[in-house]
ZAVO-149341 format. One record per residue (C-alpha): x, z, y; residue in three letters. Coordinates in nm, 2 decimals, padded with zeros to 4 digits, m for minus. Layout:
BEGIN
+--------+--------+--------+------+
:      x :      z :      y : type :
+--------+--------+--------+------+
:      X :      Z :      Y :  ALA :
...
+--------+--------+--------+------+
***
This chain:
BEGIN
+--------+--------+--------+------+
:      x :      z :      y : type :
+--------+--------+--------+------+
:  00.00 :  00.00 :  00.00 :  MET :
:  00.27 :  00.10 :  00.25 :  VAL :
:  00.47 : m00.21 :  00.16 :  SER :
:  00.18 : m00.44 :  00.23 :  SER :
:  00.12 : m00.28 :  00.56 :  ILE :
:  00.48 : m00.31 :  00.66 :  LEU :
:  00.48 : m00.67 :  00.56 :  ALA :
:  00.19 : m00.74 :  00.78 :  LEU :
:  00.37 : m00.56 :  01.07 :  PHE :
:  00.68 : m00.76 :  01.03 :  PHE :
:  00.49 : m01.09 :  01.02 :  SER :
:  00.31 : m01.01 :  01.34 :  ARG :
:  00.63 : m00.88 :  01.50 :  ALA :
:  00.78 : m01.22 :  01.46 :  ILE :
:  00.52 : m01.38 :  01.67 :  TYR :
:  00.49 : m01.08 :  01.90 :  ARG :
:  00.84 : m00.95 :  01.98 :  PRO :
:  00.69 : m00.70 :  02.22 :  ALA :
:  00.53 : m00.51 :  01.93 :  ALA :
:  00.84 : m00.49 :  01.73 :  PHE :
:  00.93 : m00.15 :  01.87 :  ALA :
:  00.60 : m00.01 :  01.79 :  PHE :
:  00.62 : m00.14 :  01.43 :  CYS :
:  00.95 :  00.03 :  01.39 :  VAL :
:  00.81 :  00.35 :  01.52 :  LEU :
:  00.51 :  00.34 :  01.28 :  ILE :
:  00.74 :  00.26 :  00.99 :  LEU :
:  00.95 :  00.56 :  01.05 :  VAL :
:  00.64 :  00.78 :  01.08 :  SER :
:  00.50 :  00.64 :  00.76 :  LEU :
:  00.82 :  00.70 :  00.56 :  VAL :
:  00.85 :  01.05 :  00.69 :  SER :
:  00.49 :  01.13 :  00.61 :  ALA :
:  00.53 :  01.04 :  00.24 :  TYR :
:  00.85 :  01.22 :  00.16 :  VAL :
:  00.77 :  01.47 : m00.13 :  PRO :
:  00.77 :  01.83 : m00.02 :  GLN :
:  00.94 :  02.10 : m00.24 :  ALA :
:  00.70 :  02.35 : m00.40 :  VAL :
:  00.78 :  02.72 : m00.34 :  ALA :
:  00.84 :  02.93 : m00.66 :  ALA :
:  00.56 :  03.18 : m00.74 :  ALA :
:  00.56 :  03.50 : m00.95 :  THR :
:  00.31 :  03.57 : m01.22 :  PHE :
:  00.19 :  03.90 : m01.39 :  SER :
:  00.26 :  03.92 : m01.77 :  ILE :
:  00.07 :  04.19 : m01.95 :  PRO :
:  00.25 :  04.36 : m02.24 :  ILE :
:  00.04 :  04.55 : m02.50 :  THR :
:  00.15 :  04.81 : m02.76 :  ILE :
: m00.05 :  04.85 : m03.09 :  LYS :
:  00.00 :  05.06 : m03.40 :  GLY :
:  00.19 :  05.33 : m03.21 :  LEU :
:  00.04 :  05.68 : m03.15 :  PRO :
: m00.06 :  05.75 : m02.79 :  SER :
:  00.19 :  06.04 : m02.79 :  THR :
:  00.48 :  05.81 : m02.84 :  LEU :
:  00.64 :  05.56 : m02.59 :  PHE :
:  00.84 :  05.25 : m02.62 :  THR :
:  01.09 :  05.13 : m02.37 :  THR :
:  01.04 :  04.78 : m02.22 :  ILE :
:  01.35 :  04.57 : m02.13 :  ILE :
:  01.30 :  04.25 : m01.93 :  ILE :
:  01.60 :  04.01 : m01.92 :  ASP :
:  01.83 :  04.29 : m02.02 :  GLY :
:  01.71 :  04.53 : m01.76 :  LYS :
:  01.51 :  04.84 : m01.84 :  GLN :
:  01.17 :  04.81 : m01.68 :  SER :
:  00.99 :  05.13 : m01.78 :  GLY :
:  00.79 :  05.26 : m02.08 :  THR :
:  00.46 :  05.19 : m02.24 :  ILE :
:  00.26 :  05.44 : m02.45 :  PRO :
:  00.12 :  05.36 : m02.79 :  GLY :
: m00.21 :  05.18 : m02.75 :  GLY :
: m00.14 :  05.11 : m02.38 :  GLY :
: m00.08 :  04.79 : m02.18 :  SER :
:  00.13 :  04.72 : m01.87 :  LYS :
:  00.18 :  04.41 : m01.65 :  SER :
:  00.51 :  04.30 : m01.52 :  PHE :
:  00.59 :  04.04 : m01.24 :  GLN :
:  00.81 :  03.75 : m01.33 :  VAL :
:  00.89 :  03.43 : m01.16 :  ASP :
:  00.85 :  03.07 : m01.28 :  LYS :
:  01.20 :  02.96 : m01.22 :  LYS :
:  01.32 :  03.03 : m01.58 :  SER :
:  01.23 :  03.17 : m01.91 :  SER :
:  01.22 :  03.55 : m01.96 :  HIS :
:  01.29 :  03.78 : m02.25 :  THR :
:  01.10 :  04.10 : m02.32 :  PHE :
:  01.23 :  04.36 : m02.56 :  GLU :
:  01.09 :  04.69 : m02.69 :  VAL :
:  01.24 :  04.95 : m02.93 :  ASP :
:  01.27 :  04.83 : m03.28 :  ALA :
:  01.22 :  05.18 : m03.43 :  GLU :
:  01.06 :  05.49 : m03.29 :  ILE :
:  01.10 :  05.83 : m03.45 :  LYS :
:  00.77 :  06.01 : m03.51 :  GLY :
:  00.69 :  06.37 : m03.60 :  PRO :
:  00.87 :  06.56 : m03.88 :  CYS :
:  00.77 :  06.84 : m04.13 :  SER :
:  00.99 :  07.08 : m04.31 :  SER :
:  00.93 :  07.19 : m04.68 :  TYR :
:  01.15 :  07.42 : m04.87 :  GLN :
:  01.42 :  07.38 : m04.60 :  GLY :
:  01.40 :  07.00 : m04.63 :  ARG :
:  01.29 :  06.79 : m04.33 :  SER :
:  01.09 :  06.47 : m04.38 :  VAL :
:  00.97 :  06.24 : m04.10 :  CYS :
:  00.76 :  05.95 : m03.99 :  THR :
:  00.88 :  05.65 : m03.80 :  ARG :
:  00.73 :  05.34 : m03.65 :  TYR :
:  00.88 :  04.99 : m03.66 :  LYS :
:  00.80 :  04.65 : m03.53 :  THR :
:  00.92 :  04.34 : m03.72 :  PRO :
:  00.97 :  04.14 : m03.40 :  ASN :
:  01.08 :  04.35 : m03.10 :  ASN :
:  01.19 :  04.06 : m02.89 :  VAL :
:  00.96 :  03.80 : m02.72 :  TRP :
:  01.07 :  03.51 : m02.50 :  THR :
:  00.83 :  03.34 : m02.26 :  VAL :
:  00.93 :  02.99 : m02.19 :  GLU :
:  00.87 :  02.78 : m01.88 :  ILE :
:  00.67 :  02.46 : m01.92 :  VAL :
:  00.71 :  02.19 : m01.65 :  LYS :
:  00.46 :  01.91 : m01.63 :  GLU :
:  00.43 :  01.61 : m01.39 :  GLN :
:  00.08 :  01.52 : m01.27 :  GLN :
: m00.02 :  01.20 : m01.07 :  CYS :
: m00.34 :  01.08 : m00.91 :  GLN :
: m00.46 :  00.80 : m00.68 :  MET :
: m00.58 :  00.92 : m00.34 :  VAL :
: m00.73 :  00.71 : m00.05 :  PRO :
: m00.50 :  00.67 :  00.25 :  VAL :
: m00.59 :  00.53 :  00.59 :  CYS :
: m00.36 :  00.44 :  00.88 :  TYR :
: m00.42 :  00.36 :  01.24 :  GLN :
: m00.17 :  00.12 :  01.39 :  VAL :
: m00.14 :  00.06 :  01.77 :  TYR :
: m00.10 : m00.31 :  01.81 :  VAL :
: m00.01 : m00.50 :  02.12 :  CYS :
:  00.01 : m00.86 :  02.20 :  ASP :
:  00.08 : m01.05 :  02.52 :  CYS :
: m00.25 : m00.96 :  02.67 :  CYS :
: m00.34 : m00.62 :  02.55 :  CYS :
: m00.29 : m00.34 :  02.30 :  CYS :
: m00.54 : m00.18 :  02.06 :  TRP :
: m00.56 :  00.04 :  01.75 :  TRP :
: m00.62 : m00.12 :  01.41 :  GLU :
: m00.71 :  00.09 :  01.10 :  THR :
: m00.59 :  00.00 :  00.76 :  TYR :
: m00.71 :  00.19 :  00.44 :  CYS :
: m00.61 :  00.18 :  00.07 :  GLY :
: m00.51 :  00.39 : m00.23 :  TYR :
: m00.18 :  00.56 : m00.30 :  GLN :
: m00.05 :  00.74 : m00.62 :  GLN :
:  00.06 :  01.09 : m00.55 :  GLN :
:  00.26 :  01.28 : m00.81 :  CYS :
:  00.37 :  01.64 : m00.84 :  TRP :
:  00.54 :  01.88 : m01.09 :  THR :
:  00.37 :  02.20 : m01.21 :  THR :
:  00.55 :  02.50 : m01.37 :  THR :
:  00.36 :  02.72 : m01.61 :  GLU :
:  00.45 :  02.99 : m01.86 :  LEU :
:  00.42 :  02.91 : m02.23 :  SER :
:  00.21 :  03.23 : m02.29 :  GLU :
:  00.01 :  03.45 : m02.06 :  LYS :
:  00.10 :  03.78 : m02.23 :  GLY :
:  00.22 :  03.94 : m02.55 :  HIS :
:  00.13 :  04.23 : m02.79 :  THR :
:  00.40 :  04.42 : m02.98 :  PHE :
:  00.26 :  04.56 : m03.31 :  GLU :
:  00.41 :  04.86 : m03.48 :  TYR :
:  00.35 :  04.99 : m03.83 :  TYR :
:  00.41 :  05.34 : m03.96 :  GLY :
:  00.65 :  05.44 : m04.24 :  GLU :
:  00.67 :  05.78 : m04.40 :  HIS :
:  00.98 :  05.94 : m04.56 :  GLU :
:  00.95 :  06.04 : m04.93 :  VAL :
:  01.23 :  06.25 : m05.07 :  ALA :
:  01.23 :  06.34 : m05.44 :  ILE :
:  01.46 :  06.59 : m05.59 :  SER :
:  01.45 :  06.60 : m05.97 :  ASP :
:  01.76 :  06.72 : m06.15 :  PRO :
:  01.66 :  06.53 : m06.47 :  HIS :
:  01.50 :  06.23 : m06.30 :  GLY :
:  01.47 :  06.06 : m05.96 :  GLN :
:  01.67 :  06.17 : m05.66 :  ASN :
:  01.57 :  05.94 : m05.39 :  VAL :
:  01.51 :  05.94 : m05.02 :  ASP :
:  01.31 :  05.62 : m04.93 :  ASN :
:  01.06 :  05.50 : m04.66 :  TRP :
:  00.72 :  05.38 : m04.75 :  TYR :
:  00.46 :  05.20 : m04.54 :  LYS :
:  00.16 :  05.41 : m04.43 :  ASP :
: m00.11 :  05.38 : m04.70 :  GLY :
:  00.12 :  05.26 : m04.98 :  ALA :
:  00.06 :  05.40 : m05.34 :  ASP :
:  00.34 :  05.60 : m05.50 :  LEU :
:  00.36 :  05.66 : m05.87 :  ASN :
:  00.61 :  05.92 : m06.01 :  ILE :
:  00.66 :  06.08 : m06.34 :  SER :
:  00.91 :  06.30 : m06.53 :  THR :
:  00.99 :  06.39 : m06.89 :  GLU :
:  00.81 :  06.68 : m07.07 :  GLU :
:  01.15 :  06.83 : m07.16 :  TYR :
:  01.52 :  06.74 : m07.13 :  VAL :
:  01.78 :  06.87 : m07.38 :  VAL :
:  02.07 :  07.01 : m07.18 :  THR :
:  02.28 :  07.15 : m07.47 :  LYS :
:  02.28 :  07.07 : m07.83 :  ASP :
:  02.55 :  07.26 : m08.03 :  GLU :
:  02.57 :  07.39 : m08.38 :  SER :
:  02.46 :  07.74 : m08.27 :  ASP :
:  02.31 :  07.69 : m07.93 :  VAL :
:  02.04 :  07.46 : m07.81 :  LYS :
:  01.91 :  07.45 : m07.45 :  GLU :
:  01.64 :  07.24 : m07.30 :  ARG :
:  01.45 :  07.23 : m06.96 :  ASP :
:  01.07 :  07.22 : m07.00 :  ILE :
:  00.87 :  07.07 : m06.72 :  PHE :
:  00.63 :  07.32 : m06.55 :  ARG :
:  00.51 :  07.14 : m06.24 :  ASN :
:  00.58 :  06.92 : m05.94 :  TRP :
:  00.60 :  07.10 : m05.61 :  ILE :
:  00.45 :  06.85 : m05.35 :  VAL :
:  00.51 :  06.97 : m04.99 :  ASN :
:  00.52 :  07.33 : m05.12 :  GLY :
:  00.21 :  07.30 : m05.34 :  VAL :
:  00.26 :  07.31 : m05.72 :  PRO :
:  00.09 :  07.04 : m05.93 :  MET :
:  00.10 :  07.07 : m06.31 :  GLU :
:  00.06 :  06.70 : m06.40 :  SER :
:  00.38 :  06.52 : m06.51 :  ARG :
:  00.25 :  06.19 : m06.36 :  THR :
:  00.14 :  06.18 : m06.00 :  LEU :
: m00.01 :  05.90 : m05.79 :  THR :
:  00.01 :  05.97 : m05.42 :  LEU :
: m00.13 :  05.79 : m05.12 :  LYS :
:  00.15 :  05.78 : m04.87 :  VAL :
: m00.02 :  05.88 : m04.55 :  ASP :
:  00.23 :  06.14 : m04.44 :  LYS :
:  00.59 :  06.24 : m04.53 :  PRO :
:  00.64 :  06.40 : m04.87 :  TYR :
:  00.91 :  06.62 : m05.02 :  TYR :
:  00.88 :  06.66 : m05.40 :  LEU :
:  01.08 :  06.88 : m05.63 :  THR :
:  01.04 :  06.97 : m06.00 :  THR :
:  01.01 :  07.31 : m06.15 :  ASP :
:  01.16 :  07.35 : m06.50 :  TYR :
:  01.18 :  07.65 : m06.73 :  GLN :
:  01.50 :  07.68 : m06.93 :  THR :
:  01.44 :  07.74 : m07.30 :  GLU :
:  01.74 :  07.86 : m07.50 :  THR :
:  01.75 :  07.88 : m07.88 :  GLN :
:  02.02 :  08.06 : m08.07 :  TYR :
:  02.10 :  08.02 : m08.44 :  ARG :
:  02.11 :  08.32 : m08.67 :  ILE :
:  02.31 :  08.29 : m08.98 :  LYS :
:  02.31 :  08.53 : m09.28 :  VAL :
:  02.54 :  08.53 : m09.58 :  SER :
:  02.61 :  08.75 : m09.87 :  SER :
:  02.84 :  08.74 : m10.17 :  GLU :
:  02.56 :  08.87 : m10.38 :  PHE :
:  02.18 :  08.85 : m10.37 :  GLY :
:  01.95 :  08.62 : m10.17 :  ASN :
:  01.95 :  08.69 : m09.80 :  PRO :
:  01.64 :  08.55 : m09.61 :  THR :
:  01.53 :  08.50 : m09.26 :  LEU :
:  01.17 :  08.50 : m09.14 :  ASP :
:  01.24 :  08.16 : m08.99 :  LYS :
:  01.42 :  07.96 : m09.27 :  PRO :
:  01.60 :  07.72 : m09.03 :  ARG :
:  01.74 :  08.02 : m08.84 :  GLY :
:  01.66 :  07.90 : m08.48 :  TRP :
:  01.51 :  08.16 : m08.25 :  TYR :
:  01.42 :  08.17 : m07.88 :  MET :
:  01.63 :  08.39 : m07.66 :  LYS :
:  01.46 :  08.73 : m07.65 :  GLY :
:  01.26 :  08.66 : m07.97 :  GLU :
:  01.27 :  08.91 : m08.26 :  GLU :
:  01.43 :  08.80 : m08.58 :  ALA :
:  01.40 :  08.97 : m08.92 :  THR :
:  01.65 :  08.94 : m09.21 :  ILE :
:  01.62 :  09.09 : m09.55 :  SER :
:  01.80 :  09.12 : m09.89 :  ILE :
:  01.75 :  09.31 : m10.21 :  GLN :
:  01.85 :  09.68 : m10.20 :  LYS :
:  02.01 :  09.67 : m10.55 :  GLU :
:  02.15 :  09.39 : m10.76 :  ILE :
:  02.24 :  09.42 : m11.13 :  PRO :
:  02.60 :  09.36 : m11.22 :  THR :
:  02.67 :  09.04 : m11.41 :  GLU :
:  02.74 :  09.06 : m11.79 :  GLY :
:  02.72 :  09.35 : m12.04 :  TRP :
:  02.82 :  09.59 : m11.77 :  TRP :
:  02.50 :  09.51 : m11.59 :  GLY :
:  02.31 :  09.54 : m11.92 :  ALA :
:  02.43 :  09.90 : m11.93 :  LEU :
:  02.28 :  09.96 : m11.59 :  GLY :
:  02.57 :  09.86 : m11.36 :  GLY :
:  02.46 :  09.75 : m11.02 :  LYS :
:  02.57 :  09.67 : m10.66 :  ARG :
:  02.40 :  09.87 : m10.38 :  VAL :
:  02.35 :  09.73 : m10.03 :  PHE :
:  02.56 :  09.91 : m09.77 :  VAL :
:  02.51 :  09.74 : m09.43 :  ALA :
:  02.46 :  09.42 : m09.23 :  TRP :
:  02.79 :  09.35 : m09.04 :  ARG :
:  02.87 :  09.10 : m08.76 :  SER :
:  03.19 :  09.03 : m08.56 :  ASP :
:  03.08 :  09.32 : m08.33 :  ALA :
:  03.06 :  09.57 : m08.62 :  GLY :
:  02.79 :  09.73 : m08.84 :  VAL :
:  02.44 :  09.63 : m08.71 :  GLN :
:  02.22 :  09.80 : m08.96 :  SER :
:  02.23 :  10.01 : m09.29 :  ASN :
:  01.88 :  09.89 : m09.39 :  LEU :
:  01.83 :  09.59 : m09.62 :  PRO :
:  01.54 :  09.47 : m09.39 :  THR :
:  01.67 :  09.45 : m09.03 :  PHE :
:  01.47 :  09.34 : m08.72 :  THR :
:  01.65 :  09.28 : m08.39 :  PHE :
:  01.62 :  09.09 : m08.06 :  VAL :
:  01.81 :  08.76 : m08.05 :  VAL :
:  02.04 :  08.75 : m07.74 :  GLU :
:  02.32 :  08.53 : m07.87 :  GLU :
:  02.43 :  08.33 : m08.17 :  PRO :
:  02.50 :  08.58 : m08.45 :  THR :
:  02.64 :  08.56 : m08.80 :  THR :
:  02.55 :  08.86 : m09.02 :  LEU :
:  02.72 :  08.94 : m09.36 :  ARG :
:  02.58 :  09.18 : m09.62 :  ALA :
:  02.82 :  09.44 : m09.75 :  GLU :
:  02.79 :  09.60 : m10.10 :  TRP :
:  02.93 :  09.88 : m10.30 :  ARG :
:  02.94 :  09.90 : m10.68 :  PRO :
:  02.73 :  10.17 : m10.87 :  ASP :
:  02.87 :  10.23 : m11.22 :  ASP :
:  02.74 :  10.58 : m11.28 :  SER :
:  02.49 :  10.48 : m11.54 :  GLN :
:  02.72 :  10.27 : m11.76 :  PRO :
:  02.99 :  10.53 : m11.74 :  ILE :
:  02.73 :  10.80 : m11.85 :  THR :
:  02.62 :  10.59 : m12.14 :  ILE :
:  02.97 :  10.51 : m12.25 :  LEU :
:  03.07 :  10.87 : m12.23 :  THR :
:  02.78 :  10.97 : m12.45 :  ALA :
:  02.87 :  10.69 : m12.69 :  VAL :
:  03.23 :  10.81 : m12.71 :  VAL :
:  03.11 :  11.17 : m12.77 :  ILE :
:  02.88 :  11.06 : m13.05 :  ILE :
:  03.16 :  10.85 : m13.20 :  ILE :
:  03.40 :  11.15 : m13.19 :  VAL :
:  03.14 :  11.38 : m13.34 :  ALA :
:  03.06 :  11.13 : m13.62 :  LEU :
:  03.44 :  11.10 : m13.69 :  LEU :
:  03.47 :  11.48 : m13.70 :  ALA :
:  03.18 :  11.52 : m13.94 :  ILE :
:  03.33 :  11.25 : m14.16 :  PHE :
:  03.66 :  11.41 : m14.18 :  LEU :
:  03.50 :  11.75 : m14.25 :  LEU :
:  03.30 :  11.60 : m14.52 :  TYR :
:  03.60 :  11.44 : m14.67 :  ARG :
:  03.77 :  11.78 : m14.69 :  ARG :
:  03.47 :  11.96 : m14.83 :  GLY :
:  03.43 :  12.17 : m14.53 :  LEU :
:  03.12 :  12.01 : m14.39 :  LEU :
:  02.85 :  12.25 : m14.53 :  PHE :
:  03.05 :  12.57 : m14.58 :  LYS :
:  02.96 :  12.72 : m14.26 :  PRO :
:  02.60 :  12.67 : m14.34 :  LYS :
:  02.63 :  12.86 : m14.68 :  VAL :
:  02.78 :  13.16 : m14.53 :  GLU :
:  02.52 :  13.16 : m14.27 :  LYS :
:  02.25 :  13.14 : m14.54 :  ALA :
:  02.41 :  13.44 : m14.73 :  GLU :
:  02.41 :  13.63 : m14.40 :  GLN :
:  02.05 :  13.55 : m14.36 :  THR :
:  01.96 :  13.68 : m14.71 :  GLU :
:  02.15 :  14.01 : m14.65 :  VAL :
:  01.97 :  14.06 : m14.33 :  GLU :
:  01.64 :  13.99 : m14.50 :  LYS :
:  01.72 :  14.25 : m14.77 :  LEU :
:  01.83 :  14.50 : m14.51 :  ARG :
:  01.50 :  14.45 : m14.32 :  SER :
:  01.30 :  14.50 : m14.64 :  GLU :
:  01.49 :  14.82 : m14.72 :  ILE :
:  01.43 :  14.94 : m14.38 :  GLU :
:  01.06 :  14.86 : m14.42 :  GLU :
:  01.05 :  15.06 : m14.76 :  LEU :
:  01.22 :  15.35 : m14.59 :  LYS :
:  00.96 :  15.35 : m14.32 :  ARG :
:  00.68 :  15.34 : m14.59 :  GLU :
:  00.83 :  15.62 : m14.79 :  LEU :
:  00.86 :  15.83 : m14.48 :  GLU :
:  00.50 :  15.77 : m14.40 :  GLU :
:  00.40 :  15.88 : m14.76 :  VAL :
:  00.61 :  16.19 : m14.74 :  ARG :
:  00.46 :  16.29 : m14.42 :  LYS :
:  00.12 :  16.24 : m14.55 :  ALA :
:  00.17 :  16.45 : m14.86 :  SER :
:  00.32 :  16.76 : m14.68 :  SER :
: m00.02 :  16.91 : m14.55 :  PRO :
: m00.18 :  16.89 : m14.89 :  LYS :
:  00.08 :  17.12 : m15.04 :  LYS :
:  00.03 :  17.37 : m14.77 :  ARG :
: m00.35 :  17.39 : m14.83 :  ALA :
: m00.32 :  17.47 : m15.21 :  ALA :
: m00.14 :  17.81 : m15.18 :  PRO :
: m00.41 :  17.92 : m14.94 :  ALA :
: m00.68 :  17.86 : m15.20 :  LYS :
: m00.48 :  18.07 : m15.46 :  GLU :
: m00.46 :  18.36 : m15.23 :  GLU :
: m00.83 :  18.35 : m15.16 :  ALA :
+--------+--------+--------+------+
***
């Protein structure tokens, strides 16, 4: 449009030299009128929102490397930036939350955001449109001057600057610390997302010592979850807070009791010989045992004396009950009792000697002589007793006859 108008002016100026100066003046004014004007830079407000963080916690906002304040959890704040270049917004990648202490162990909650940096870019765009344009030109010829109006369309273009986004939201998620202390299982300290499921378990018992005379094992009693006992060996927890878990075991100790004896048959009330620490054990053996062979047939025997261990005599009774406090080996002690066989043998010897004496006396003819003399003495004594008896009878007769003799002379005198 401008070029056509200028061409018209120049063509007329050729025929009208007086108007050339005016044409030049108009040309200059037209060129200066359509020089593009620079657009002044503007600032815009960028809202930043924080989600997933408790309102009691704050995150720091850093814009283009400079700290620009803090924003509470669940809050929003706007920041002024220009459109000259892109801008980088940064918040804390991790924020420590509240902590709790159980059994002297502290466990905490924390909040994290997977993307703690956001960059807003500048988007430049050129826009053009056709606009109507009219010009008034002061024209002079040889006779007079006048104004002529010329109208047409002109394309006008300009560049706009915008931000790629109008705002941004930083989202945090919570994590809870879970510490597990199990001397026979898990010993971990991990972080779990809020709401996660946690499955843990432990063995019913764990053997800690397995020797020939001693056995020890830890028997599970319960989990202690944040100071609260739970008896189940398998737990399923919803991780909605920090947890500190420990296990409670009861140590079970077994000792082996051994008994031995050179004679007899020692027995235990538990044949395998394993007893819990603090449990009562009972051992027994026969009180008397016949001696082997013909000596035992004559009544020879062994008599129990005592139960003896490495520490000394433990009991003098064949049946012994005691409390098990350590592995123990007990040996039975015996003493021989030959009194009955010796008595029998002595009697046998005496009988044999007597029989030999009788036999020798018989051979010599002296075996029954003492018996004859004794018989003669018996007959003499019998005769003597009979004589004495006759004497007593004669005496009685004599006494009886004496009064009759006295009574007869009295009659004669009368």
